[in-house]
VOGU-3710 file (C-alpha; in Angstrom, 3 decimals, decimal comma):
1> mlnpnlqeie> 122,711/-21,192/182,601  124,970/-24,070/181,561  121,910/-26,358/181,642  119,139/-24,214/180,155  115,599/-25,298/179,339  116,138/-25,682/175,598  112,408/-25,777/174,846  112,168/-22,145/175,930  114,891/-20,985/173,529  113,960/-20,113/169,961
11> lnkeefqrys> 116,062/-19,293/166,889  114,550/-17,117/164,185  114,993/-17,646/160,458  118,013/-15,345/160,228  119,677/-17,104/163,165  119,183/-20,509/161,541  120,966/-19,179/158,472  123,664/-17,401/160,496  124,539/-20,462/162,593  123,840/-23,179/160,012
21> rhiilpevgl> 127,491/-24,315/159,846  127,318/-24,954/163,588  123,946/-26,637/163,562  124,969/-29,216/160,959  127,853/-30,338/163,191  126,710/-33,421/165,140  128,748/-32,230/168,158  126,806/-28,941/168,220  123,431/-29,390/166,534  120,365/-27,287/167,224
31> dgqkrlkaas> 120,458/-27,972/170,964  124,086/-26,887/171,121  123,363/-23,640/169,319  120,533/-22,968/171,727  122,953/-23,535/174,592  125,284/-20,913/173,112  122,403/-18,475/172,782  121,351/-19,071/176,389  124,894/-18,746/177,732  126,495/-15,746/179,400
41> vlcigtgglg> 130,241/-15,113/179,325  132,317/-12,476/181,108  135,578/-11,365/179,529  138,007/-9,523/181,794  140,077/-7,311/179,503  139,700/-6,258/175,865  143,370/-6,299/174,979  145,418/-8,805/172,996  143,573/-11,869/174,325  140,152/-10,300/174,740
51> splllyltaa> 140,049/-9,001/171,182  140,082/-12,287/169,233  138,101/-14,287/171,752  135,336/-11,674/171,861  135,138/-11,637/168,074  134,782/-15,402/167,836  132,394/-15,815/170,773  130,222/-13,089/169,279  130,221/-14,786/165,872  129,502/-18,147/167,513
61> gigrigivdf> 126,233/-16,832/168,950  126,894/-16,368/172,676  123,716/-14,679/173,881  125,176/-12,442/176,568  128,714/-11,091/176,834  130,039/-8,958/179,683  133,241/-6,946/179,338  135,362/-5,519/182,148  137,927/-2,873/181,169  138,794/0,690/182,145
71> divdssnlqr> 141,498/1,444/179,564  141,391/3,543/176,393  142,550/2,529/172,931  146,137/3,522/172,151  147,728/3,334/168,721  150,333/0,905/170,119  147,446/-1,528/170,833  146,442/-1,887/167,199  149,309/-4,243/166,316  147,531/-7,054/168,176
81> qiihgtswvg> 144,209/-5,858/169,683  142,215/-6,481/166,538  138,777/-5,666/167,911  139,758/-1,966/167,963  140,292/0,365/164,996  142,158/3,572/164,325  139,026/5,682/164,698  138,728/4,506/168,318  142,168/5,698/169,471  141,751/7,741/172,649
91> kpkiqsakdr> 138,313/6,292/173,384  137,225/3,583/175,883  138,098/0,047/174,849  134,811/-1,399/176,086  132,825/0,997/173,889  135,010/0,102/170,910  134,500/-3,604/171,641  130,723/-3,244/171,993  130,494/-1,364/168,704  132,400/-4,147/166,905
101> ileinpycqv> 130,446/-6,928/168,631  127,074/-5,535/167,608  128,336/-5,038/164,076  129,200/-8,733/163,930  126,113/-10,021/165,712  123,143/-7,813/166,638  121,589/-10,714/168,570  124,233/-10,496/171,279  123,516/-8,654/174,537  126,586/-6,699/175,659
111> dlyetrlsse> 127,100/-5,639/179,293  129,825/-3,090/179,995  131,748/-2,634/183,239  134,053/0,330/182,755  135,932/-0,185/185,980  138,972/-1,866/187,437  138,116/-5,311/188,805  138,678/-5,259/192,568  138,006/-7,284/195,685  135,070/-4,966/196,357
121> naleilkpyd> 133,270/-5,481/193,029  134,496/-8,826/191,635  131,886/-11,146/193,146  129,027/-8,877/192,110  130,332/-8,544/188,546  131,154/-12,230/188,022  128,050/-13,710/189,650  125,560/-13,424/186,720  127,818/-15,211/184,199  128,229/-18,878/183,353
131> vvidgtdnfp> 131,870/-18,720/182,269  134,624/-16,242/183,110  137,523/-15,607/180,736  140,802/-14,207/182,043  142,223/-11,872/179,408  144,292/-9,844/181,875  147,981/-9,015/181,854  148,902/-8,649/185,525  149,238/-10,985/188,486  146,980/-9,229/191,019
141> tryltndacv> 143,982/-9,408/188,664  144,743/-13,019/187,730  144,725/-14,101/191,378  141,616/-12,018/192,030  139,808/-13,542/189,049  140,811/-17,035/190,113  139,704/-16,635/193,725  136,392/-15,040/192,761  135,717/-17,930/190,354  136,504/-20,450/193,106
151> llnkpnvygs> 134,151/-18,725/195,548  131,373/-18,566/192,939  132,146/-21,985/191,417  132,652/-20,543/187,922  134,908/-22,017/185,232  137,882/-19,730/184,547  139,293/-19,899/181,010  142,876/-18,704/181,307  145,440/-17,457/178,821  148,666/-15,478/178,960
161> ifrfegqatv> 151,221/-14,246/176,427  154,760/-12,878/176,341  156,999/-12,200/173,347  156,596/-15,418/171,258  155,176/-17,697/173,942  151,686/-18,272/175,228  149,784/-20,645/177,472  146,166/-21,594/178,013  144,117/-23,831/180,262  140,762/-24,091/182,054
171> fnyqggpnyr> 140,723/-23,539/185,799  138,132/-24,429/188,440  136,074/-26,716/186,215  134,520/-30,002/187,342  136,876/-30,380/190,280  139,960/-29,502/188,283  142,883/-27,316/189,385  142,791/-23,567/189,752  145,371/-20,837/189,125  146,962/-21,275/192,555
181> dlypeppppg> 147,820/-24,885/191,669  149,901/-23,560/188,781  151,310/-20,521/190,587  151,004/-20,888/194,392  152,899/-17,625/194,888  153,273/-14,612/192,595  156,724/-13,791/191,222  158,559/-10,801/192,713  157,334/-7,501/191,220  159,272/-6,614/188,098
191> mvpscaeggv> 160,551/-10,163/187,603  158,258/-10,711/184,595  158,469/-7,787/182,124  155,270/-6,430/180,643  154,556/-6,599/176,925  155,371/-2,886/176,808  158,906/-3,704/177,941  159,452/-7,163/176,490  157,324/-6,953/173,359  154,866/-9,447/171,901
201> lgvlpgiigt> 154,358/-10,926/168,438  151,081/-9,462/167,210  149,527/-12,751/166,060  150,368/-14,617/169,284  147,361/-13,378/171,310  145,195/-14,215/168,303  146,160/-17,871/168,672  145,897/-18,040/172,470  142,701/-15,954/172,533  141,117/-18,222/169,928
211> iqatetikii> 142,029/-21,250/172,040  140,316/-19,568/174,997  137,223/-18,985/172,859  137,270/-22,625/171,768  137,437/-23,871/175,353  134,619/-21,542/176,367  132,373/-22,910/173,626  133,241/-26,492/174,607  132,356/-25,810/178,239  128,986/-24,387/177,223
221> lgaentlsgr> 128,323/-27,352/174,951  129,215/-29,762/177,755  132,247/-31,291/176,044  134,346/-33,558/178,220  137,737/-33,015/176,553  138,515/-29,504/177,770  141,926/-28,186/178,841  141,015/-28,618/182,508  143,981/-30,365/184,103  146,176/-29,622/181,090
231> lllydawdmk> 148,378/-26,577/180,510  148,873/-25,939/176,803  152,169/-24,200/175,984  152,748/-22,598/172,596  155,981/-21,294/171,074  155,155/-19,254/167,985  158,781/-18,798/166,909  159,484/-22,537/166,793  155,835/-23,350/165,987  155,601/-25,944/168,728
241> frelklrpnp> 152,865/-26,950/171,132  153,569/-28,744/174,403  151,266/-29,932/177,144  151,798/-30,256/180,888  149,576/-32,057/183,357  148,014/-29,970/186,122  146,560/-31,431/189,287  144,937/-29,868/192,343  147,417/-29,393/195,177  145,960/-30,982/198,334
251> erpvinklid> 148,038/-28,589/200,453  146,932/-25,378/198,787  145,335/-22,774/201,069  141,550/-22,746/201,270  140,063/-19,774/199,404  137,254/-18,422/201,563  137,410/-14,695/200,868  138,900/-12,104/198,557  142,004/-10,334/199,809  144,186/-7,331/198,922
261> yeqfcgipqa> 145,819/-8,712/195,776  148,116/-5,744/195,243  149,512/-6,434/198,719  149,636/-10,187/198,062  151,712/-9,618/194,921  154,016/-7,173/196,680  153,055/-4,181/194,552  152,861/-1,542/197,330  156,166/-2,724/198,793  157,824/-2,645/195,385
271> kaaeaeekaa> 156,449/0,821/194,661  157,682/2,086/198,026  161,142/0,632/197,407  161,185/2,100/193,897  160,092/5,495/195,215  162,804/5,373/197,877  165,376/4,401/195,257  164,255/7,169/192,911  164,231/9,698/195,761  167,910/8,993/196,301
281> ipeitvkelk> 168,644/9,779/192,637  168,600/13,410/191,440  166,070/14,118/188,675  165,908/16,495/185,774  162,852/17,336/183,673  162,898/16,944/179,910  162,608/20,693/179,486  165,628/21,196/181,723  167,463/18,566/179,690  166,603/20,451/176,507
291> elmdhgadaf> 168,044/23,652/177,975  171,256/21,823/178,851  171,457/20,417/175,349  170,982/23,870/173,880  173,606/25,528/176,077  175,955/22,952/177,562  175,969/19,734/175,587  179,691/19,198/176,183  179,212/19,187/179,955  177,324/15,885/180,195
301> vlidvrnine> 176,842/12,482/178,590  173,286/11,239/178,009  172,904/7,481/178,553  169,912/5,589/177,157  169,393/2,334/179,116  166,579/0,881/176,965  167,144/-2,057/174,632  168,371/-1,613/171,077  164,955/-2,249/169,509  163,413/0,565/171,542
311> yqiaripgsi> 166,347/2,771/170,581  165,596/2,105/166,916  161,997/3,239/167,390  162,807/6,531/169,084  165,824/8,298/170,546  166,840/11,597/172,081  169,500/13,293/169,944  173,019/12,725/171,246  172,077/9,851/173,536  174,370/6,827/173,820
321> lvplpdieeg> 172,821/3,375/174,166  173,976/1,282/177,131  171,165/-1,224/177,873  170,223/-1,873/181,489  171,073/-5,619/181,263  174,638/-4,681/180,296  174,846/-2,419/183,343  173,408/-5,137/185,600  175,945/-7,636/184,261  178,794/-5,164/184,773
331> kgiekirels> 180,070/-4,825/181,220  178,170/-1,588/180,678  179,651/0,014/183,785  183,146/0,375/182,363  181,756/1,865/179,170  179,886/4,501/181,174  182,943/5,103/183,347  184,948/5,917/180,222  182,193/8,101/178,786  181,703/9,974/182,042
341> qnhkviahck> 185,269/11,197/182,502  184,980/14,960/183,056  181,293/14,715/182,149  178,115/14,634/184,188  176,039/11,460/183,674  172,367/11,844/182,752  170,325/8,689/182,096  166,907/8,003/180,641  164,693/5,112/179,594  161,078/4,967/178,406
351> mggrsakalg> 159,442/6,461/181,510  162,158/6,757/184,159  162,031/3,468/186,081  164,809/1,527/184,407  167,130/4,511/184,263  166,649/5,096/188,013  167,561/1,457/188,598  170,633/1,825/186,376  171,750/4,944/188,232  171,328/3,104/191,536
361> ilkevgilgt> 173,733/0,419/190,303  176,182/3,041/189,048  176,008/4,891/192,354  177,194/1,775/194,169  180,409/1,794/192,093  181,015/5,496/192,543  179,432/6,869/189,360  176,878/9,535/190,228  174,214/10,629/187,795  170,851/12,307/187,222
371> nvkggitaws> 167,659/10,665/186,008  165,399/12,101/183,302  161,927/12,314/184,797  159,349/10,684/182,538  161,977/9,417/180,104  161,642/9,593/176,364  157,850/9,472/176,646  157,897/12,851/178,411  160,403/14,111/175,821  157,958/13,254/173,045
381> vevdpsvpqy> 155,037/14,916/174,857  156,757/18,052/176,153  159,716/18,714/173,870  159,638/16,990/170,492  156,317/15,490/169,298  158,078/14,115/166,202  159,685/11,451/168,427  157,433/8,351/168,196  155,726/7,031/171,297  155,367/3,273/171,784
//
């Protein structure tokens, strides 16, 4: 309802007081606040981006907010996902978000969709909302969200973050570009590390998420100077903003249906290749590793292929750090060759993927080894709970 009948919308006395700082702005006014109350917004994800933007849209007086998420709150989320609290660890994120939203603004209607967004449900979920906000962290869902917005003619307020850098724009608005104009093809699986692997500055999603909230409010108010056609780039470490022009690509494929986005992004193929690679590498459980450590520590060398910052958070006793990038570049191979003389090589990472990749590289140069199934995460769960999880 981007063009509601404002005469049918009423604010009560408490709402006039609550939104008074908006109403006295000439660019918002009473009509603008009524537009916010009449508006409906769908946020896909309640993580780093969803947290701040939901807080500010709630406070701004958006009348109806939908949330799509199927994840639970983890303690590692709390460094940046500020809508959640410690008491909600282990519980659904959407329930945590709804509880916080209603505490901020009881006049907000909250719709919950505790499910993974898919080609089967996306159009039905997105259809009732005026504006869609992409707070996701993976390429299949970004392409799915984009294509569903194109089919339904919904504005798509986009943001993404990694380490110290973020970007934001508005897609599919008033004839402007969509996500496929920025990224016609997805990157190869694994090319872009997740925040769990690469890290993220906790305040970064607060800035990008707040920009997304700002653009959403401007769209609802009918402002002309949105980020449509402009990609805003932010570097938190250097405290710099840059802007790139975005234009629709006349040669882009026509979007006329939703597809298999996992397949489009190469996820099944990558998983099959990874499974084949891991199948060729012998595995050992963490409990079996513990038995070896207790009875035959001199018979093997335990290689940790994570990065040094992860190693500082948690480590398995006796492990030697040789980061995967060093192995990929070759300089770590000679170190392992020296360490492995007369010793069996056992390697681990956080969950087993990177160490399997490292062992595949080592195998090609004649160094055979065994992978620790589940990595240090499994070690913390099954062997030593005092080892921090992250």
